[in-house]
N, C-alpha and C positions, 0 to 999 in steps of 0.2 A: 736833520741837516742833509742837504742834497750832496751826493757824492759826484765828483767830476768823473767822466768816463775814462780819463787817463789814469785814475788812481790804481795802484797795484791791486790785483784781485785778492779777495780774502779766502778763507778756507772753504767757503761755500762752493767756490769753483772746483776745489779739489773734490768735495763730496760729489759734485755733478760728474766729475771724471769717473768716479766709481759707479755712479748711477747709469752712466752711458756705456758701461762695459759691454752691454749686450750688443751695441752697434759694432764695437771694436772686436768682439769675440771672433766673429767670422773671418776677420782679416789677419788674425795672428798666424804668421807663417811658421813660428816655432812653438806653438802651443803644444803640439804633440810631443816635442822634446822637453818642454818644461814640465815640472811636476804639477800635474793637474790638481792634486790636493792643495798645493800651495796657491795656485791660481784661485781656487774656490775659497780658500782661507782669506786671501787678500780681499776678494770681493765681499765676503761676509763682514770683514772689519770695516770696509768702506760703507756698506749698507747700514752699519750700526754707528756711523760717524766716528769711528775709531781710526782717524786719519793717520796718525803716527804709526800705529801698528800695521795698517794696510801698506803704507809707504815702505816700511821695513821689509815686509814680505816681498813686495814688488821689486825692491832693490836686490834682494837676495836672489830672486828669479833671474834678474838680468846678469848676475854673475855667471850663470851657466847657460842662459839663453838670451844673449844680448840683443837679438833681433826680434823681440816680442813687442809689437806695437802697443798693446794694451798697457804693459808695464811702463814702457817709455812715456806714453801719454800721461799716465798717472803721476809718475815721479816728476815729470816736467812741470805739471800743474802745481805740485807741492813746492817745487823750487821757485816757481813764479810767485806763489803766495808769500814766500820769504824774501822776495826781491832778488833771487839768484837768476837774473835774466840770461846770462851767458849759458849756464848749464841747461836751463829750460829750453832755450832756443836750439842748442845743440841736440838735445834729446828729441825734441819735436821734429826737427829737420831730418834726423835719422829715421824717425817713425814715418815721416812723409815720403822718404825715399823707398821705404819698404812697402808702403801702401799708398801710392800716389792718387788713388781714386776714392779715398775716404775723406768726405767733407769735414767731419768732426775734427780730424787732425789739422787740416788746413785752417779751420776756424781758430784753433788754439795757437797755431803758428802766428796768425794775425794778431791775436791778443798779446802774445809776447812782444811782437814788434810795436804794437800800440803802447804797451807799458814803457817801452824804451824811446818813445816819441819818434819812431821810424815810420812816419805816416805812409809814405809811398810803398814800403815793403808790406806794411799791414794791409793796405788796400789791395795789393796784388794777391796776398794770401786769402783775403775774404772773397775776392773775385774768383779765385780758384775753387773755393768751397761752394760758392753759388753756381759756378759753372757745372758742378757735379750735382748739386741739390738746390735748384733755384728758389725754393720756398723755405730754405733753412732760416728760421726766424732770427736766431741769435746771430748768425753771420751777417744778416741784413742789418741788424741793430748795431753791431760793432763796426760794420762798414760805415755807418753814419758817423760814429766817433772818429774813425780814421779821416773821413772827409772834413769833419770839424777841426781836427788837429792840423790839417793842411790848410785851413782857412777858407775852404770851399763851402761857405755857409749855405748857399742855396742848394747845392748838391747834397749836403748833409741833411738839410730839411726834408728833401724828397726821400732820402734813404731811411731816415728815422720814421717818417710818416708811413712809408710802405711797410716797414717792419711791424710797426704798431698795428696798422690796419689789417695786415695779413694775420697776425697772431690773434688779435681781438675777434676777427671774424670766425675764428675757430675756438673761441672761448678762453683764450689765454691772455695774460697780461692785462686783464680788466681791473684787477685789484691785487692787493698783496697775497690773497689766498690763491690766486691763479698765476702767480709769478714766482719762480724759484727764488729763494732768498738772495743768492749771489747776483741775480740779475736785477733785483729791485732798484738799486741806486741808478743803474744805467737806464732802466725803463722810465723811472721818474724824471731823470734828466732829459730823456728824449721827449717826453710829454711836454715839459716846460719849453724845451727848445722849439718844438714844432708850433706850439701855441704862439710863441714870440715871432718866429721867423716866417711862418706861413702868412700871417697877417702882413708882415713887413713886405714880403715879396709882392703880394697883390696890391697893397697900397702904393708901392713905388711905381707899379705899372700905370697907375692913374695920374701920376704927376704931370705928364705933358697935357692932359686934358684939364687939370686944375690950372695950369699956366695959361691955357687958351681961354677957358670959360670962367675962371674964378673958383676959388675953393668952395664957396657957398653953393655952387651949381651941382655939386656931386654929393651933398650931404645924404640924401635918401639912398643913393647907391652904396655909399660907404656904410650906412646903417644896415643895408641888405647884406653886404659882405660880412659884417659882424654877426648877423643872424646866421648866415651860412656857416661861419666858423664856430658858432656856439658860444660866443662871448656876449651876446645880447639876445633876449627873448623875442619871439616874433610878435606876441601880443596882437593876434588877429582881431580886427574889429567885429568880425562876424564869425560865430562858432562853426558855421557851415564850410568855412574856407580852410584850406591847408595846402601849402606848397611843398611838393616832394623835393624840390631842389633850391630855388632862389626866390626869396620873397622880398619885394621892395615895399617898405612901409610908406604910408602917406598918400597912396594912390586911391582914387575913387573905388569903392568896393560895392559891387552889386552883381547878382547872377547874370542879368542881361543888360545890354547897353543900347541906348536909343540910336536909331538909324542916322540921325542928324550928325552924329560924331564921325560918320564914315561916308563922305560924299562920293566915294568910289563905288559904293554899293549900287547906286543907280546905273552906273556905266557897266558894271559887271552883269547886272540883271538884264540889260538890253541884249546880251549875247547868250541868254539861256538856251534858246533853241539850237544855236550852232554848237554849243558845248554838249547839249543833250544828244545831238545827232552823232557827235564823235564818241560819246559814251556808248551809245547803242552799237556802234561799230566795234568797240572794244568787247562788249558783251557777246557779240556774235562770233568774234574770233579772240578768245580770252588770253592770248599770249601776253605776258606781262602782268596778268592778274595774280596776286599772291595773298596768302593769309596775312592779315595785319599783325597778328601776334607771332608770326613765324610758322604757325601750324594751326589747323582747325581740329586737331585731335581732341575731342571732347572728354577723353579720359585723363588727360594730363592736368595736374594741379594748376599750372600757370594759365591754362585755358579756362578751367573751371572757376578760377577766381575772377575772371573778367567776362565770361561768355556762357550763356545758358540758352537752352532751346525748349520751346513749348510744343514744337512739331517734330520732335526727334532731333536729329543732328543739326547743330547750329553752325553757321559760318559767317565770319566777318572778314570780308576780302577787300583788297585795296589795289588800286592802280596808281602808282606813284609818279608824279611829275618831279617832285623834290622830296627828299627825306634826309633829315639830319644835315641839311645844307648841301647834299649831293644831288646833282641833276641826273635824272633817268633819261638819258638821251634817246634811247630806242622808243620809250613810251611817248616822249615829247614829239618825236617825229611822226608817230601814228596819229597825233591830234594837233596838227599845225595851227588851226584857228584858236583852239583853247590855249596853246602855248603862247601865241602872239598876244592874246588878251591878258594872260598872267604877267607878261613882261611889262604891262602898263600899270600894274597894281603895286601899292606900297607894302610889299611883303617884308617880314622880318628876315634879316640876313645876319646869322651868327655862325662863324666857322665851326663846323662839326655838329651843329645843332639845328639850324633853321636856314631857309624856310622848310615847312612841311606842307606839301600840297598834294592832294590825291582825290580820286574818286573812291568814296567809301561805300561798300556794297554789302548790304545786310540781307541774308536769305530769309524766307518766310519763317516766322516763329522764333527768330533769333533775338536775343536780349543782351545788350552790352550792359554789364552790371555796374553798380555804383563804384566810382573811383575818383581820384583827384589828379589834377595836372601838375606840371613841374614848376611853373613860375607864373606869377601874376603880371610880369612885365609884358607878356604878349597875350592877346585875346584870340579866340578861335571864331572863325566865321564859317557858316554852312550856306552853300547855295543849293537848295533842294532841286533835284533834277527828275527823279522818278519816285513819286510819293503815293503809294496806295492808301486806302483808309486804314485807320487804327495804327498809325505810326506816329511816334512822338519822341521828344527828348525832355528830360527833366533836369534842371540845374538848380541846385540849392533847394530842392523840393518844389520848384515852380515848373509846372508842365507847359510845354510849348509844342503845338502841332505844326509841323512844317507845312509851308505853302509853296507849291512849285513856283520856282522863279523868284522867290522873295527871300533875300538874305536875312539871317539872324546871327548876331554876334554875342558871344557869352564868355565869361571867365571860367575856364575849365578847372581852376583850382578850387572852385566850389564843387562839392560832391555832385556828380552828375551821372546820368544813365540814359540809355536810348533803347527803343524797342521797335520791332516790326511784328505786330500781331496779326498781320494779314496773311493771305496765301500767295502773295506776289513779292517780287524782289523790290527792295528799297535802295535808292542810291542818292547820295549827296556829294557835292564837291566840298572838301575841307581845305581851308587855308588859314594862315595866321598873319596877324598884323600887330604892331606895337600898341600898347595901352595908350590911349589918346592923351593922358595926363603927362606922359614922359616928354621931357625936353630933348632937343637935339643932343645936348651934352650927356644927358642920362642914357640915351639910346647908345651913343658911342661907347660910354663907359661900361654898360652892361654887356654889349657885344664883345668888348675887349676882355672883360673879366671872365665871362663864361668860356671863351676860347682858351684863356690862360689856365683856368681851373682844369679844363680837359687836358691841356699839356702837362700840368703838374701831376695829375693823377696817372697819366701815361708814363711819365718819368719815374713815378713811385711804384709803377706796376700794380696799381689797384684798379678796381672797377671804375669805369667812366661814370660821371654823374648822370642821373636819369635824363632821358631825352623825350620820352612819351608820357 
């Protein structure tokens, strides 16, 4: 049976108070005056789950050393487990005055307020704890309960989600075995709460588009949202395909797409010479050229997983016009004709994500290893600019040799790789466009959702969704 986060805590919390004694040990201002033997005895009782005996010893310590935070914290949590909220609050607030920089005490102050349905006071206490230790998982979790108690359901969702994501990324709270017994009811409640309300939050965002275009117009996007949230399987029609972020079912699925679907290819290709000339200017004065992966240090695991060299050191460099929706103004000003041409193209625009447009520069012997893209909602186009012999791309196991000045468009959620086996530099322009099967309504919905997912993750203080 699921427990509500406002239920009074059970004795497991008291046991944790004993288990957390190491944290509190350093802050005991009167430990030296307390009988060290009795402190150790109380800790031993707590470690053996002999809570009553531990409490008795700690209470005895407080008779002669009333300013011992460890003892105050422990007896307060015992009182809380019995529903003696006033005494627990008094003892914890005393401990907090003695040690105002100890997050564990402020977390417990918040739990006492939460048990008394003092949501605002609980929130203040949890925020104090998190100000001292931003990644305190339990404080983040209980903060969600305080927000829920206050009726701030959207904020509670982000707080719960952030706590769960942070803990699970470190191997905690993934199942009962990795969750302390006293936290299990709250963690289970948070999981169900997030599953319910995260979907609600995103679905409500789409309502204006449903009103405008009709509910049936967004079915594929809503299914994509369910896949992202883990409530629907992706069921990829082709085993070579995998989306690292957002998969829209029902779209045409193929590694490469025929040119006829992109009438703007021909217009872009007309300007190949002008674009190449500006690229050569960049190569001669490479200010603004940067490693695509953030570094070309071939000894780093993140580089080794995506880049290899057959002629020694490998480099995958880029000169961005746009990245993750951001305009690189200085780079754009260096290439005015290219920038003007790009302004006429139907690029994908998603806040914080797209477009992504760049000169992609691969040094001799460099091999971009097999990987998958983030979403099938957008396709990738290459305009080949400098193509020596023995350079190619493979998408879904189908090899394509670039031809200078002739665009190729592919779905990068198919496993793909590219290589330059020549002894000269290879350069292509990369840009992205919407999948041609998407309707106007679907494009608007996807742009709205992906931006909102980024906002949600930012509010939850978790990693942003993949962008490359």
